[in-house]
C-alpha positions as a Markdown table, in Angstrom:
| # | Residue | x | y | z |
|---|---|---|---|---|
| 1 | Met | -0.1 | -0.3 | 0.2 |
| 2 | Thr | 0.9 | 3.4 | -0.4 |
| 3 | Arg | 3.5 | 4.8 | 2.6 |
| 4 | Met | 1.9 | 6.5 | 5.2 |
| 5 | Ser | 3.1 | 8.2 | 8.3 |
| 6 | Ala | 2.7 | 6.3 | 11.6 |
| 7 | Ala | 0.2 | 9.6 | 12.3 |
| 8 | Glu | -1.7 | 8.2 | 9.5 |
| 9 | Arg | -1.4 | 4.3 | 10.1 |
| 10 | Arg | -2.5 | 4.7 | 13.4 |
| 11 | Ala | -5.5 | 7.3 | 12.2 |
| 12 | Ala | -6.3 | 3.9 | 9.6 |
| 13 | Leu | -6.0 | 1.2 | 12.0 |
| 14 | Thr | -7.7 | 3.2 | 14.6 |
| 15 | Glu | -10.8 | 3.6 | 11.8 |
| 16 | Ala | -10.7 | -0.2 | 11.4 |
| 17 | Ala | -11.0 | -1.2 | 14.8 |
| 18 | Leu | -13.8 | 0.8 | 14.6 |
| 19 | Arg | -15.9 | -1.3 | 11.9 |
| 20 | Val | -14.7 | -4.5 | 13.3 |
| 21 | Val | -15.5 | -4.1 | 16.6 |
| 22 | Ser | -18.9 | -1.8 | 15.4 |
| 23 | Arg | -19.5 | -5.1 | 13.0 |
| 24 | Glu | -18.3 | -7.9 | 14.8 |
| 25 | Gly | -18.3 | -7.2 | 18.5 |
| 26 | Leu | -14.5 | -6.7 | 20.4 |
| 27 | Ala | -14.1 | -10.4 | 21.0 |
| 28 | Gln | -13.5 | -10.2 | 16.8 |
| 29 | Ala | -11.5 | -7.5 | 16.9 |
| 30 | Thr | -8.5 | -9.2 | 16.7 |
| 31 | Thr | -4.9 | -7.4 | 15.8 |
| 32 | Arg | -5.2 | -9.8 | 12.9 |
| 33 | Ala | -9.0 | -8.9 | 12.1 |
| 34 | Ile | -8.3 | -5.2 | 12.6 |
| 35 | Val | -5.1 | -5.2 | 10.1 |
| 36 | Ala | -6.8 | -7.2 | 7.5 |
| 37 | Glu | -9.6 | -4.1 | 7.9 |
| 38 | Ala | -7.1 | -1.8 | 6.9 |
| 39 | Gly | -5.6 | -3.7 | 4.6 |
| 40 | Met | -2.1 | -3.4 | 6.3 |
| 41 | Ser | 0.6 | -6.3 | 7.7 |
| 42 | Leu | 0.7 | -7.2 | 11.4 |
| 43 | Ala | 4.4 | -5.1 | 11.1 |
| 44 | Ser | 2.3 | -2.0 | 9.9 |
| 45 | Phe | 0.5 | -2.2 | 13.2 |
| 46 | His | 3.1 | -2.7 | 15.8 |
| 47 | Tyr | 5.1 | 0.5 | 14.1 |
| 48 | Ala | 1.9 | 2.7 | 14.6 |
| 49 | Phe | 1.0 | 0.4 | 18.5 |
| 50 | Glu | 2.6 | -1.5 | 20.7 |
| 51 | Ser | -0.4 | -2.7 | 21.8 |
| 52 | Arg | -3.9 | -3.9 | 21.0 |
| 53 | Asp | -4.8 | -1.7 | 24.5 |
| 54 | Glu | -3.5 | 0.9 | 23.5 |
| 55 | Leu | -5.1 | 0.7 | 19.9 |
| 56 | Ile | -8.2 | 0.5 | 22.1 |
| 57 | Asp | -7.5 | 3.6 | 23.9 |
| 58 | Glu | -6.8 | 5.4 | 20.5 |
| 59 | Leu | -10.5 | 4.6 | 19.9 |
| 60 | Ile | -11.7 | 5.8 | 23.0 |
| 61 | Gly | -10.5 | 9.4 | 22.2 |
| 62 | Val | -11.3 | 9.1 | 18.4 |
| 63 | Val | -15.0 | 8.2 | 19.7 |
| 64 | Val | -15.0 | 11.2 | 22.0 |
| 65 | Ala | -14.2 | 13.3 | 20.4 |
| 66 | Arg | -16.6 | 13.0 | 17.7 |
| 67 | Glu | -19.6 | 13.1 | 20.8 |
| 68 | Arg | -17.7 | 16.3 | 21.4 |
| 69 | Lys | -18.4 | 17.9 | 18.0 |
| 70 | Ala | -21.9 | 15.9 | 18.2 |
| 71 | Ile | -23.0 | 18.3 | 21.1 |
| 72 | Ala | -21.2 | 21.4 | 19.4 |
| 73 | Val | -19.7 | 22.3 | 22.8 |
| 74 | Asp | -18.0 | 25.0 | 20.7 |
| 75 | Glu | -22.1 | 26.3 | 19.6 |
| 76 | Leu | -23.3 | 27.5 | 23.0 |
| 77 | Ala | -22.5 | 30.9 | 22.9 |
| 78 | Ala | -24.6 | 31.5 | 19.9 |
| 79 | Ala | -27.4 | 29.8 | 21.2 |
| 80 | Ala | -26.7 | 31.8 | 24.7 |
| 81 | Glu | -27.0 | 34.8 | 22.4 |
| 82 | Gln | -30.4 | 33.8 | 21.6 |
| 83 | Gly | -31.7 | 34.3 | 24.8 |
| 84 | Ala | -31.4 | 30.6 | 25.3 |
| 85 | Ser | -31.6 | 29.2 | 29.0 |
| 86 | Leu | -29.5 | 26.5 | 31.0 |
| 87 | Gly | -32.1 | 24.1 | 30.5 |
| 88 | Asp | -32.6 | 24.9 | 26.8 |
| 89 | Leu | -28.3 | 24.6 | 26.6 |
| 90 | Leu | -28.5 | 21.0 | 28.3 |
| 91 | Glu | -32.0 | 19.8 | 26.2 |
| 92 | Ala | -30.1 | 20.9 | 22.7 |
| 93 | Gly | -26.6 | 19.1 | 23.8 |
| 94 | Met | -28.5 | 15.5 | 24.7 |
| 95 | Leu | -30.5 | 16.4 | 22.1 |
| 96 | Arg | -28.0 | 16.8 | 19.5 |
| 97 | Tyr | -26.0 | 13.4 | 21.2 |
| 98 | Phe | -29.1 | 11.5 | 20.3 |
| 99 | Glu | -28.5 | 12.8 | 16.9 |
| 100 | His | -25.0 | 11.2 | 16.2 |
| 101 | Leu | -26.5 | 7.6 | 18.2 |
| 102 | Arg | -29.4 | 7.7 | 15.9 |
| 103 | Glu | -27.0 | 8.7 | 12.6 |
| 104 | Asp | -24.8 | 5.8 | 13.8 |
| 105 | Pro | -25.9 | 3.4 | 16.4 |
| 106 | Glu | -23.0 | 0.8 | 15.9 |
| 107 | His | -20.5 | 3.1 | 17.1 |
| 108 | Glu | -22.1 | 3.3 | 20.5 |
| 109 | Gln | -22.8 | -0.1 | 20.8 |
| 110 | Ala | -18.8 | -0.8 | 20.4 |
| 111 | Met | -17.8 | 2.1 | 22.7 |
| 112 | Leu | -20.1 | -0.2 | 25.1 |
| 113 | Glu | -18.9 | -3.3 | 24.5 |
| 114 | Leu | -15.5 | -1.7 | 25.0 |
| 115 | Thr | -16.6 | -0.5 | 29.1 |
| 116 | Gln | -17.5 | -4.5 | 29.2 |
| 117 | Tyr | -13.8 | -5.5 | 27.6 |
| 118 | Ala | -12.8 | -3.8 | 29.9 |
| 119 | Leu | -14.4 | -4.5 | 32.8 |
| 120 | Arg | -13.9 | -8.1 | 33.1 |
| 121 | Ser | -10.4 | -8.1 | 34.6 |
| 122 | Pro | -8.2 | -6.0 | 36.7 |
| 123 | Glu | -5.2 | -5.3 | 34.1 |
| 124 | Arg | -7.9 | -4.0 | 31.3 |
| 125 | His | -9.9 | -2.3 | 34.1 |
| 126 | Pro | -8.3 | 1.0 | 33.9 |
| 127 | Leu | -9.3 | 1.4 | 30.4 |
| 128 | Ala | -12.9 | 2.1 | 31.0 |
| 129 | Ile | -12.2 | 4.2 | 33.9 |
| 130 | Ala | -10.3 | 6.7 | 31.7 |
| 131 | Gln | -13.2 | 5.9 | 28.8 |
| 132 | Tyr | -15.5 | 7.2 | 31.6 |
| 133 | Ala | -13.0 | 10.0 | 32.5 |
| 134 | Arg | -13.4 | 11.3 | 29.4 |
| 135 | Tyr | -16.6 | 11.6 | 29.0 |
| 136 | Val | -16.8 | 13.7 | 32.3 |
| 137 | Asp | -14.3 | 15.9 | 31.1 |
| 138 | Leu | -16.2 | 16.8 | 27.7 |
| 139 | Leu | -18.9 | 17.5 | 29.8 |
| 140 | Val | -16.9 | 19.0 | 32.5 |
| 141 | Glu | -16.5 | 22.2 | 29.9 |
| 142 | Ala | -19.6 | 22.3 | 28.1 |
| 143 | Leu | -21.2 | 22.3 | 31.1 |
| 144 | Ala | -19.0 | 24.8 | 32.9 |
| 145 | Ala | -19.7 | 27.0 | 29.8 |
| 146 | Ala | -23.2 | 27.0 | 29.5 |
| 147 | Ala | -23.4 | 28.1 | 33.4 |
| 148 | Glu | -21.0 | 30.7 | 32.4 |
| 149 | Leu | -23.0 | 31.7 | 29.3 |
| 150 | Thr | -26.5 | 31.9 | 31.0 |
| 151 | Gly | -25.5 | 33.6 | 34.4 |
| 152 | Thr | -25.8 | 30.4 | 36.4 |
| 153 | Thr | -24.1 | 29.0 | 39.4 |
| 154 | Trp | -23.7 | 25.0 | 40.5 |
| 155 | His | -25.0 | 24.1 | 43.5 |
| 156 | Leu | -22.3 | 21.7 | 43.1 |
| 157 | Pro | -18.9 | 21.0 | 41.6 |
| 158 | Val | -19.3 | 20.9 | 38.2 |
| 159 | Asp | -17.4 | 17.1 | 37.7 |
| 160 | Gln | -20.1 | 16.1 | 40.0 |
| 161 | Val | -23.0 | 17.7 | 37.8 |
| 162 | Ala | -21.0 | 15.9 | 34.5 |
| 163 | Arg | -21.6 | 12.6 | 35.9 |
| 164 | Val | -25.1 | 12.6 | 37.1 |
| 165 | Leu | -25.5 | 13.9 | 33.0 |
| 166 | Val | -22.5 | 10.9 | 31.7 |
| 167 | Ala | -25.6 | 8.6 | 33.9 |
| 168 | Phe | -28.4 | 10.1 | 32.0 |
| 169 | Ser | -26.7 | 10.1 | 28.4 |
| 170 | Asp | -26.1 | 6.3 | 29.3 |
| 171 | Gly | -29.8 | 5.3 | 30.6 |
| 172 | Leu | -30.6 | 7.3 | 26.9 |
| 173 | Thr | -28.4 | 5.1 | 25.1 |
| 174 | Ile | -29.1 | 1.9 | 26.2 |
| 175 | Thr | -33.4 | 2.2 | 26.4 |
| 176 | Trp | -33.0 | 3.5 | 22.5 |
| 177 | Leu | -30.6 | 1.2 | 21.2 |
| 178 | Val | -33.1 | -1.1 | 22.5 |
| 179 | Asp | -36.6 | -0.3 | 21.5 |
| 180 | Arg | -35.3 | 2.7 | 18.9 |
| 181 | Asp | -37.9 | 4.9 | 20.1 |
| 182 | Asp | -37.4 | 8.4 | 18.8 |
| 183 | Ala | -40.0 | 10.0 | 20.3 |
| 184 | Ala | -39.2 | 8.3 | 24.0 |
| 185 | Ala | -35.7 | 9.3 | 23.9 |
| 186 | Ala | -36.6 | 13.1 | 23.3 |
| 187 | Arg | -38.2 | 13.1 | 26.2 |
| 188 | Val | -35.6 | 11.3 | 28.5 |
| 189 | Ala | -33.7 | 14.1 | 26.7 |
| 190 | Ala | -36.0 | 16.9 | 28.3 |
| 191 | Ala | -36.5 | 15.2 | 31.3 |
| 192 | Ala | -32.3 | 15.4 | 31.8 |
| 193 | Ala | -32.2 | 18.7 | 30.6 |
| 194 | Asp | -34.8 | 19.9 | 33.3 |
| 195 | Ala | -32.9 | 17.6 | 36.3 |
| 196 | Val | -30.0 | 19.2 | 35.5 |
| 197 | Ser | -30.6 | 22.4 | 35.7 |
| 198 | Arg | -32.5 | 22.5 | 38.6 |
| 199 | Met | -28.3 | 21.9 | 39.9 |
| 200 | Ala | -28.0 | 25.6 | 39.3 |
| 201 | Asp | -29.3 | 28.6 | 40.3 |
| 202 | Pro | -28.9 | 32.4 | 38.8 |
| 203 | Arg | -25.9 | 34.6 | 40.1 |
């Protein structure tokens, strides 16, 4: 194949791993399966990653970055300027995440499977911790910005509020993956936004 830089190899292998996990499950996402999906050799894999776990960690980072883009953290200011309340911003963010889920449910199924994979053995548990730490960090950024833009203050440390919102998001994700009820998911998003917004007061 065309000569690629280490960064390009990492990106291609990460995308290949996501496709394999989404399509066949993590158990089938062996190093050989991933390089076959990417059209690379095993030597190429070891040139880019030291281990399969390092690739999985990279995969988590890529998906979280896409979720950040999906909830449009960078667009909060524009919405606030148009008079959106804290609850409005939270609900819009939840609904944008839901649209991301609807457009590519296999990606979220892959992330859920990655969590279970990491929880099955003590040596992999740090992967699950890192995965959820990234979710919390993403929401800390969004919640802090939303509060600042709407002139509100959180009752609790913002990382604790973020953990509540992660729990709501997980519930929405799993329930929708089971029943594919769009209207019910939208109601969950609205309820989550309402509940979380009550954890803040005007300054």
